[in-house]
N, C-alpha and C positions, 0 to 999 in steps of 0.2 A: 685578602682576608678569606680564610677557608673555614667557614663556620661548621661544616660537617665534622670537624675534628672534635667538637664538643657535644656532650650529652644534651639531648633536647627532646621535649615532648611537643609535638606539633598539634596544637589545638586552635591557634589563632586563625582568623579569616584574613589571609594575606594574599596579595598586597592590598593595603587599604587604599581607598580612592584618593587621588590628588585632583581637586576640583577648583574651578574659579569661583570667586565670590563677587560677581559682577554688580549686583545691586548695591552691596556695601561699598565697592570700589567707586561706583558712580556717585553715591551719596557723600562719600568723604572727599572725593576729588583728588586723591593722591595716586600712587602707583596702582597697577592691577594687583589685587589681593587674591591669593590662593589659599586653600586649606588642605592639609594632609589629615585625612579623617581617621586618626587613631582612636576615635570614639567608636569605630566600627570593627574592632578586632574580634568581636563575636562572643566572648565568654562573659556571661552575666552583665549585660549591657555594655560590654567593651571597656576600653581604656588603655592607657599606656603600659600599665603593669603587666598586661597579658604577654607582651613581647619579652619582658624580663623573666616572667614565670615559666615560659617555655624552657629556658635554660636552667633556671633555679630548680624547677620540679624535675627536670631531667637528671640533674645531679642528685636530688633527694632520692629518686627511685634507684639510681645506680648505687647509692649507699644503703639501700634496703630500708629506708625510713618508713615507719608506719604511723607517725604523727608529725605534723609540721606545726611549728610554733612561729608566730609572727606578731608584729605589733604596729600600732599607728594611733592617730587621734580618733576620737569617737566616730566621726563620719569619714573614716579612712576608705578611700577607693582601693588602695592596695590590699587591705584586709579582705574586703568583699571579693576581689578577684582571686586572692589566694584561697579563700574558702570555696569558691566555685571550682578552681582547679582541683582541690582536694576531693570535692564531691565527684567530679568526673573520673578521678583516678582511684577512688576508693581508699583514700588516705585520711586519717583523722586530722582535724585542724583545731588548734587552740589559739585564740586571738586575745591579745592584751591591748585594751583600749585606754588611752590616756586622755583625761579631761583637760584639754589645753585651753578651752575657751571659757569655762565656768558657766556655760549656759544651762539653765534648768528647764528650757523649753522641751516639753514631752516629745515633740516632733524631732528635735535634734538628738535626743537621747534614745529614742525608740524607733524612729521611722528612717526612711532613706537607706543608706548603706547598712545601718545596724539591723534593720528588718531583714535585709538580704543575707547578712552574715548568718543569722539564725536559720533562715530558710535553707541555706546551703549546708546546715548541720554543724557549724562551728560552735565550740564552747567558748564563752566570752568571759573575760576577767576585766573588771574596771579598776583603774588605778588613778590616783590624783595627779594633777599637773606637776611637772618637774621630777617625776619618778625616773630613776635610772632604768631606762627601758631595756638596755642590753642586759643588765643584771637581772631584771624581772624575767626575761626570756631564759636566762641560764638557770634561774631557780625553778622555773616551770620544767625545763628539760631534765633537771635532776629528779624532780618528782616523777616524771614519766619513766625515767630510767629505773627508778626504784620499783616501778610497776612491771618491769620487764620489757618496756617498749624501746624503740629506736627512734629518738627524736631528731629532727633536722630543723635548725633555726634559720629563718629568713629575716634579714634586718628590715627595718622600716623602709617602705618604698621599694623593697627589693634592690636596694642600691649598694651593691658591691661589684667586684669585677665580673662575677658570673652573670648577674642581672644586667649589667651594662652592656654585655654582649648583644642583648636584644636590640639596643639602640645603635650600636655600631652596625648591626645588620640592617636596621631601618635606614641608616645613611646610604647604604648600598642600594636598597630598594628605591629610595627617593631619587638618587642620582640616575638610576636606570630609567625610572619613569620620566624624569625631566629630559633625558637624552632621547627617548622614544617620541616624546611630544614636541621636541625642539624648543623646550622651555628654558630660557636663560634666567636662573634664579639669582637675584641680587642679594637676598638675605633670607635666613630662616629664623623665626621667633617661636618661642614656646614658654610655658610656665615652668619654672625650676624651683624645686623644693629640696628633696632628699639627695639630689645631685646625680642620680643614676642616669636619667634621661639625657641631661645635657652632657655628662661625661661620655656616654656611649656615642651620642651624635657627633660631638666634636672630634672624638677619636676616629670615628668612621669617615667623617668628611675630610679630615686631614690625611688619613691613610690613603684615601682615594685621590688625593691631590685635587679636590673638586674646585677649590677657589671660592667656595661658598661660605661666607662668614655666618656665625651663629650667635644669636642674642637670647639669653635666658632672662625672663621677667620674673624676679624673685617674689616668693609668697611668704617668706618667713625670716630668714637670717639677714643681717646687714651685708652690704655689698662685699666687703673685704673677706668676711667669713664664708659667704656663699661661693665666691670665686675660688678661695683656697680649698674648700671642700671639693668643688668640681675638678679643679686641677689635680689634686691628689688622686682622686678616683680615676680620672682620665689617664694619668701616668700608669696606674696599676692595670687599667684595662688594656692599654697599649702593650704593656709587658706580656699580658696574657695572650694577646693576639699575635705576639711575635714581632711587633714593630716599636720597640722602646724608643722614647724620645721624639716620637712623631708629633706630639702635641707640645707647643710652647706655652709659656704663661700668658703671652699676649693673645693667644687663640681663645682664651676663656674670658668671656665678658658677661656680666650680669647687671641688670638695671633693677634696683630695689626700691624705686620711687613709688611703687603701687601697692606696697604691703599694707598700708593703712595702719589701723590700731594693732594689728597682729595677725598671726596665723589663724585661719578659719573664721575671721571676722570680716564680712563683706563691707566695703565702703561704697560711696556713691558711684565711683567710677566702675566698680565691679558690677553693681546692679544695672547701671546703664549699659554696660557691655553685654551682659546676659540678655537684656531686653532687645537691644539692637540686633544681635545675632539671631534671636528667635524671630523677630518681626521682619527682618530684611532677608535672611537666608534660611529660615526654618531649621536652624542649627541650635541645639541645646548645649549650653556651657554649664559649668558648676561654680558654686560660690567660693571655693577654696583655691583652686588651681587655674583652670582654663578661663574662668571669669576674670581673674586678675591679670592673666597673660593677655587676654583680649583687650582689657582696659589699657594696658601698656601699648598694645598695637595701635588702637584707635587714637590715643593721645599723641603718640609719636608721629602718626600720619598727619594729624591736625597741626602739629608744630612744624611740619615740613622737614622732619628728620630724614625722610626717604626721598625728598625731591630729587628728580633725575634718575631714580631707580625705576626699572621697568616692571619687575615681578617680585613681590614679597610673599613668602609662604609662611602661614601660621600653622604650626603643628598642634592639632587638637588632642590634648591628653585625656579627654573623656571626663567622666565623673557626674553625668547628668542625674544619676540616682540620688546624689547628695542634695539636689534641689528640694526633694520632699522632706529633708530634715531642716529646711530653711523656709518653710511655707509662709510664716508670718512676715518674713522680709519682703515678700512680694504681694502682701495684702492690699496695699494702696496702689491703684492705677496711676500711672504717670504719663505725662505728655513727653514724647521723644522729639529732640531736635538735634540734628547732626551738624548744625552750624558751628564753626570754630570759635 
C-alpha cells in the first residue's frame, strides 16, 4: 500500500500511541487490554476523522475548493474536525446538522461539538431527523456555486473510499507498532457507524495479511445493514488501493447489541463504560461512539468471549468534546462495580 500516491494534507499527530490498559485488564480479569489512542490525533481535541480528513482535504485542495460542505448529527465529531481542518487551511466550512435524537437539552444543542463548530468558523444549518442529507449537501453546493464558489462535499463521517484511506494507513501504522513492540494482537475492536473507519481498517489489515481479526461495535444500524455498508466501502477502498478483492464478506463483522434505543442515545452500558475508562485509565470516551464501543468491549470480556486471547486492542475513535453536550446524563454519581 503506497499512500504517497494520493493527495494528502498532513495535520494529524501520528503515530498515535498504542498503550496497555493494565488497571482495566486487572479489574475485568480477562486478556490484556490495549488502546490505540486515535483520540490523540491532534486537531481540535482529536478523533478518528482526522485521519480521513488528511486525504479528503488533500483532494479538496487539489480541486481548488474554497468551501467544504459536510453533514452529521447535532453532536457530530466529524463536523467539528472538518471545521477545524478548514480553519487551519483557510477554507470556508458549511455544516448541516441533523436532529437525530430529538433532544431539547440546551447543552446538547449548543455545547460540546456544536460550540466548537462555531468557534472554528463554520456556518451551521439545522435540519430535522430523516432529512435526505446527501440531497441537502447538494442543494447547499448549488447555492455556493451560484455565488461563484467552488464547493467540495464530504459525506457524513468522511466515509467514502478517499476518507477510508486514512484507516487503511492506520492499519499499517498499528501493525508496524505491534511488530516493533513484539505485541501479538488477537483482535482489534472499535465503534463503527458511518463505516469508513471499519472499512479502511479491514482493508488495510487484509492487504497486509496481518491475520488480525477486526470487530466493529455498532452504534446505529442493524447488523446486516452495518456489515453490508462496511463491506461495500471496503471493496471500493481496496479497488482504490489497487488490491481488489482482498476483503471477503467474512472479514466484515459487526456486533450491534450495544446500540440501545438508538443513535446518540446513551444507555446504561455506555454510561458505565465512560465512567470505568475515566476512573481506571484516565481516558475520556464519548456518549455516541467510543462509549458504546467500550461498552461492547467490557461486556464481551465479562462474558468470556476472548478467553484464551492474549492481547485485545481497542481503537479509541475520540469524541470527548461530546461529553459536554450530555452533561445531564452524568449529573447523578454512581457506584462502580466491575463484577461480572
